[in-house]
Structure formats: C-alpha cells, structure tokens
VOBA-1610 file (N, C-alpha, C; in pm, whole numbers, padded with zeros to 5 digits, always signed):
BEGIN
Met+00083-00118+00000Met+00000+00000+00000Met+00088+00125+00000Thr+00045+00227-00068Thr+00115+00353-00074Thr+00070+00439+00044Ala+00165+00472+00131Ala+00133+00553+00249Ala+00206+00687+00240Leu+00141+00792+00284Leu+00200+00925+00279Leu+00333+00931+00354Ala+00342+00865+00467Ala+00467+00867+00546Ala+00584+00811+00468Asp+00558+00722+00371Asp+00665+00665+00289Asp+00705+00757+00175Leu+00621+00853+00141Leu+00645+00940+00026Leu+00705+01074+00064Ile+00695+01111+00189Ile+00724+01249+00226Ile+00838+01256+00327Ala+00920+01357+00311Ala+01028+01385+00406Ala+01002+01521+00469Ala+01071+01549+00575Ala+01053+01677+00645Ala+01070+01795+00550Asp+01161+01784+00454Asp+01184+01894+00359Asp+01066+01919+00265Asp+00972+01825+00260Asp+00853+01839+00175Asp+00736+01901+00249Ile+00755+01938+00376Ile+00648+01986+00461Ile+00670+02133+00496Val+00563+02212+00486Val+00569+02353+00523Val+00470+02376+00637Cys+00523+02405+00756Cys+00438+02440+00870Cys+00406+02589+00860Gly+00285+02627+00901Gly+00243+02767+00889Gly+00208+02803+00746Phe+00178+02705+00664Phe+00149+02726+00522Phe+00018+02802+00505Arg+00015+02892+00406Arg-00107+02967+00375Arg-00106+02998+00225Ala-00222+02979+00161Ala-00236+03007+00018Ala-00372+03071-00008Gly-00388+03127-00125Gly-00514+03191-00161Gly-00623+03092-00194Asp-00586+02976-00248Asp-00683+02872-00281Asp-00612+02738-00287Val-00690+02631-00292Val-00635+02495-00287Val-00544+02468-00406Gly-00586+02508-00526Gly-00506+02481-00645Gly-00369+02547-00641Ser-00365+02676-00614Ser-00236+02745-00611Ser-00150+02696-00496Gly-00213+02665-00383Gly-00138+02609-00271Gly-00079+02474-00304Gly-00160+02389-00367Gly-00111+02258-00407Gly+00002+02267-00507Ala-00011+02359-00603Ala+00095+02378-00703Ala+00225+02423-00636Glu+00215+02514-00542Glu+00334+02562-00470Glu+00403+02448-00394Leu+00324+02369-00323Leu+00381+02258-00247Leu+00444+02153-00337Leu+00377+02122-00448Leu+00430+02021-00538Leu+00554+02071-00612Gln+00557+02199-00649Gln+00677+02256-00712Gln+00798+02239-00621Arg+00778+02266-00496Arg+00887+02252-00398Arg+00936+02108-00390Ala+00842+02012-00381Ala+00878+01871-00369Ala+00945+01819-00497Leu+00893+01859-00612Leu+00953+01816-00738Leu+01093+01874-00755Gly+01109+02001-00720Gly+01241+02065-00729Gly+01343+01998-00639Arg+01299+01961-00520Arg+01388+01895-00426Arg+01437+01760-00481Arg+01358+01698-00565Arg+01394+01569-00624Arg+01463+01583-00760Gly+01488+01705-00801Gly+01564+01728-00923Gly+01486+01723-01053Tyr+01355+01733-01046Tyr+01276+01737-01170Tyr+01301+01868-01243Ser+01297+01862-01376Ser+01321+01979-01458Ser+01206+02079-01446Ser+01232+02203-01486Ser+01126+02304-01484Ser+01016+02265-01581Glu+01050+02200-01691Glu+00949+02154-01788Glu+00857+02049-01724Asp+00916+01953-01654Asp+00835+01852-01585Asp+00747+01918-01479Thr+00806+02007-01400Thr+00733+02073-01292Thr+00616+02154-01347Glu+00639+02228-01455Glu+00531+02308-01514Glu+00418+02220-01567Arg+00454+02110-01634Arg+00353+02019-01688Arg+00268+01957-01576Ile+00336+01913-01471Ile+00267+01846-01361Ile+00180+01945-01282Thr+00232+02062-01253Thr+00151+02158-01177Thr+00034+02210-01261Ala+00052+02221-01394Ala-00061+02260-01480Ala-00170+02154-01474Ala-00131+02026-01473Ala-00230+01918-01462Ala-00300+01923-01327Leu-00225+01950-01219Leu-00285+01962-01085Leu-00387+02076-01084Leu-00350+02190-01138Leu-00441+02306-01139Leu-00566+02277-01222Ala-00549+02210-01337Ala-00664+02176-01421Ala-00757+02080-01347Arg-00701+01984-01278Arg-00780+01886-01202Arg-00857+01956-01090Glu-00792+02048-01022Glu-00857+02119-00911Glu-00969+02210-00962Arg-00950+02270-01080Arg-01056+02353-01139Arg-01177+02268-01179Glu-01148+02145-01223Glu-01254+02054-01267Glu-01342+02011-01150Val-01280+01973-01040Val-01355+01927-00923Val-01270+01950-00800Ser-01332+02004-00695Ser-01260+02031-00572Ser-01211+01902-00508Thr-01093+01908-00449Thr-01035+01790-00385Thr-01038+01801-00232Val-01121+01890-00180Val-01133+01901-00035Val-01203+01776+00016Cys-01143+01715+00117Cys-01190+01587+00169Cys-01221+01603+00318Gly-01347+01592+00354Gly-01386+01601+00494Gly-01367+01737+00556Glu-01362+01843+00479Glu-01351+01983+00521Glu-01218+02022+00583Val-01138+01927+00632Val-01013+01962+00702Val-00889+01935+00620Leu-00903+01862+00510Leu-00790+01816+00430Leu-00820+01837+00282Ala-00724+01894+00209Ala-00737+01908+00064Ala-00631+01821-00002Leu-00667+01762-00115Leu-00580+01666-00183Leu-00559+01702-00330Pro-00510+01821-00361Pro-00486+01853-00501Pro-00382+01756-00558His-00411+01697-00673His-00322+01595-00726His-00333+01586-00878Ala-00238+01513-00933Ala-00234+01489-01077Ala-00173+01352-01101Arg-00192+01303-01222Arg-00122+01183-01267Arg-00038+01224-01387Asp+00076+01158-01405Asp+00167+01198-01512Asp+00233+01075-01572Ala+00235+01069-01704Ala+00290+00954-01775Ala+00443+00952-01776Lys+00507+01064-01750Lys+00652+01072-01764Lys+00730+01054-01634Ile+00661+01041-01523Ile+00734+01020-01398Ile+00717+00874-01353Gly+00813+00827-01277Gly+00811+00688-01234Gly+00793+00670-01085Glu+00763+00779-01013Glu+00749+00771-00868Glu+00639+00865-00821Phe+00590+00838-00702Phe+00498+00931-00637Phe+00580+01043-00575Val+00531+01166-00586Val+00596+01281-00523Val+00486+01359-00451Ala+00514+01398-00326Ala+00413+01469-00247Ala+00475+01584-00169Gly+00393+01684-00145Gly+00427+01796-00058Gly+00310+01820+00035Leu+00339+01871+00153Leu+00237+01887+00255Leu+00247+02027+00316Gly+00132+02092+00331Gly+00126+02221+00398Gly+00029+02212+00514Val+00068+02265+00630Val-00017+02259+00749Val-00023+02396+00816Asn-00138+02423+00877Asn-00153+02547+00952Asn-00275+02534+01043Ala-00255+02542+01172Ala-00365+02530+01268Ala-00469+02640+01249Gln-00429+02753+01189Gln-00520+02865+01166Gln-00586+02859+01028Gly-00557+02754+00952Gly-00615+02737+00819Gly-00511+02758+00711Val-00509+02668+00614Val-00410+02676+00505Val-00457+02765+00391Ile-00586+02795+00386Ile-00642+02879+00280Ile-00697+03006+00342Glu-00660+03119+00284Glu-00709+03249+00333Glu-00861+03245+00348Gly-00910+03287+00465Gly-01053+03294+00488Gly-01120+03162+00525Asn-01041+03055+00541Asn-01096+02924+00577Asn-01014+02866+00691Arg-01064+02878+00812Arg-00990+02829+00929Arg-01009+02678+00951Ile-01106+02618+00882Ile-01134+02475+00901Ile-01035+02387+00824Leu-01005+02425+00702Leu-00914+02349+00616Leu-00770+02373+00665Arg-00711+02271+00730Arg-00582+02292+00797Arg-00466+02213+00739Val-00494+02124+00645Val-00388+02041+00586Val-00410+02030+00436Val-00303+02050+00359Val-00306+02029+00215Val-00198+01925+00182Val-00238+01820+00113Val-00144+01719+00063Val-00153+01726-00089Ala-00048+01774-00152Ala-00043+01781-00298Ala+00048+01668-00346Phe+00001+01597-00449Phe+00085+01488-00497Phe+00064+01462-00646Val+00162+01394-00703Val+00154+01344-00840Val+00189+01197-00835Ser+00117+01120-00915Ser+00144+00977-00922Ser+00171+00938-01067Pro+00244+00829-01084Pro+00270+00781-01221Pro+00140+00737-01288Glu+00121+00776-01410Glu-00001+00741-01485Glu-00025+00590-01485Gly+00081+00512-01491Gly+00066+00367-01500Gly+00038+00296-01369Asp+00038+00367-01258Asp+00016+00303-01128Asp-00120+00344-01071Arg-00223+00303-01138Arg-00359+00339-01097Arg-00391+00281-00958Ser-00350+00157-00933Ser-00383+00096-00804Ser-00311+00169-00691Gly-00186+00210-00710Gly-00115+00287-00609Gly-00179+00422-00587His-00223+00485-00695His-00290+00615-00688His-00418+00604-00604Leu-00497+00503-00635Leu-00623+00484-00562Leu-00597+00446-00416Ala-00494+00366-00392Ala-00460+00329-00254Ala-00419+00451-00173Leu-00341+00541-00234Leu-00300+00663-00164Leu-00422+00750-00135Leu-00510+00767-00234Leu-00631+00846-00211Leu-00716+00786-00099Ala-00728+00655-00095Ala-00806+00589+00011Ala-00741+00613+00147Ser-00609+00603+00152Ser-00536+00626+00277Ser-00556+00770+00325Leu-00551+00865+00232Leu-00569+01005+00268Leu-00714+01035+00309Ala-00809+00966+00248Ala-00949+00982+00290Ala-00966+00933+00434Arg-00901+00822+00469Arg-00907+00773+00607Arg-00844+00876+00701Leu-00731+00933+00659Leu-00666+01036+00740Leu-00761+01153+00765Ser-00837+01192+00665Ser-00928+01307+00680Ser-01035+01282+00785Arg-01065+01154+00812Arg-01167+01120+00913Arg-01107+01099+01052Asp-00976+01110+01063Asp-00907+01091+01191Asp-00877+01228+01251Ser-00974+01283+01321Ser-00961+01421+01370Ser-00844+01437+01466Arg-00814+01337+01545Arg-00702+01347+01639Arg-00569+01363+01564Thr-00550+01286+01458Thr-00426+01296+01380Thr-00421+01428+01304Ile-00531+01468+01244Ile-00535+01597+01173Ile-00501+01711+01270Asp-00560+01710+01389Asp-00531+01813+01489Asp-00383+01814+01524Ala-00325+01695+01544Ala-00183+01686+01580Ala-00094+01738+01468Ile-00128+01703+01344Ile-00050+01752+01229Ile-00059+01903+01221Ala-00179+01957+01235Ala-00201+02102+01219Ala-00123+02185+01320Val-00103+02131+01441Val-00033+02209+01544Val+00111+02162+01567Ala+00159+02073+01481Ala+00295+02021+01497Ala+00397+02135+01500Ala+00498+02118+01584Ala+00599+02221+01605Ala+00689+02241+01484Asp+00713+02134+01409Asp+00804+02143+01296Asp+00778+02028+01198Pro+00836+02033+01078Pro+00812+01929+00978Pro+00847+01787+01024Gln+00955+01771+01100Gln+00991+01637+01146Gln+00884+01580+01238Ala+00822+01664+01319Ala+00713+01619+01405Ala+00595+01570+01320Val+00568+01637+01208Val+00461+01594+01118Val+00493+01455+01062Val+00618+01434+01021Val+00659+01304+00968Val+00634+01195+01072Glu+00672+01221+01196Glu+00653+01121+01303Glu+00505+01092+01327Ile+00421+01195+01324Ile+00277+01176+01341Ile+00222+01090+01228Leu+00266+01116+01106Leu+00220+01037+00991Leu+00264+00892+01003Arg+00385+00870+01048Arg+00435+00732+01065Arg+00350+00659+01169Gln+00318+00724+01278Gln+00234+00661+01381Gln+00095+00630+01326His+00041+00724+01248His-00092+00703+01191His-00094+00583+01095Asp+00013+00565+01017Asp+00018+00458+00917Asp+00045+00321+00976Arg+00081+00313+01105Arg+00108+00182+01168Arg-00017+00101+01183
//
C-alpha cells in the first residue's frame, strides 16, 4: 500500500502554510517537492498545470479539514508529495481546512494512486491525527505523526 509517510520527508512539509486557494497552494507545495527531487522546470510546469486543471474541474477538499490537489503523469516513475499545514487554516478565509497534501502519481500506477487516495481519505476522518499535524511544532514532528498514523 502507498502511504503518505513513505512518500514524504521533512523537507517536503511547510508548517504555517497559507495560500489563496487549494489549487495554487497545491501547485506551490508540489513545485517545492519536485524541485527537491531534481525534476526539470518543464516537468514541474507540466505536472503543476495538470494539478491546477484537475482542481478547477472538481474540488479535492476531503472532509472539510484536508485538501488533496493531485495529478497523474505519464513521464514520472514515482509518487511525489508535498504537505502544507496550519492550525489557523491553510487557505485564506478558511480556518477549518488545515492540511493540504499535494501529490503526483505515475499514470501507469492506478492501483497505487487509488490506494493513496483511500489512505488520505481515512486520514481526513481521523480528527485526532489531523489536529496533531495542524499544530505540529516542525516538519519532522509531522513526519513522526504520519508514521504513527500509518502503523
């Protein structure tokens, strides 16, 4: 199973994150994660454009507290994710939405993509874990909370 704790490192997490909307926030988080892994600007632009198009098509807010802007891409061979958290709300004017998980998955790994979405949907229903992530002191603390949740 594809678990968020296996995909994300502390450098992929932004505590105190705030964006104007889910799409632009997701694009910002994913750009950071892709850049950290050495993806080209061409790859990053293509993937973030797909994420933005997907978010415009249908909102990815899950359970009011978690947003999951994402895309699939035929040219990448791995899952890449970025995470933004803020106890005061990750989107301007919305104090309820406190966690954004932006990710891209390989086009050919549909089962992994669906497994990750299912795992994140379960996370959205775990208010204790969401609360802990939202108020975490630093990115490494978020990683540890995610690891505990995935056990």
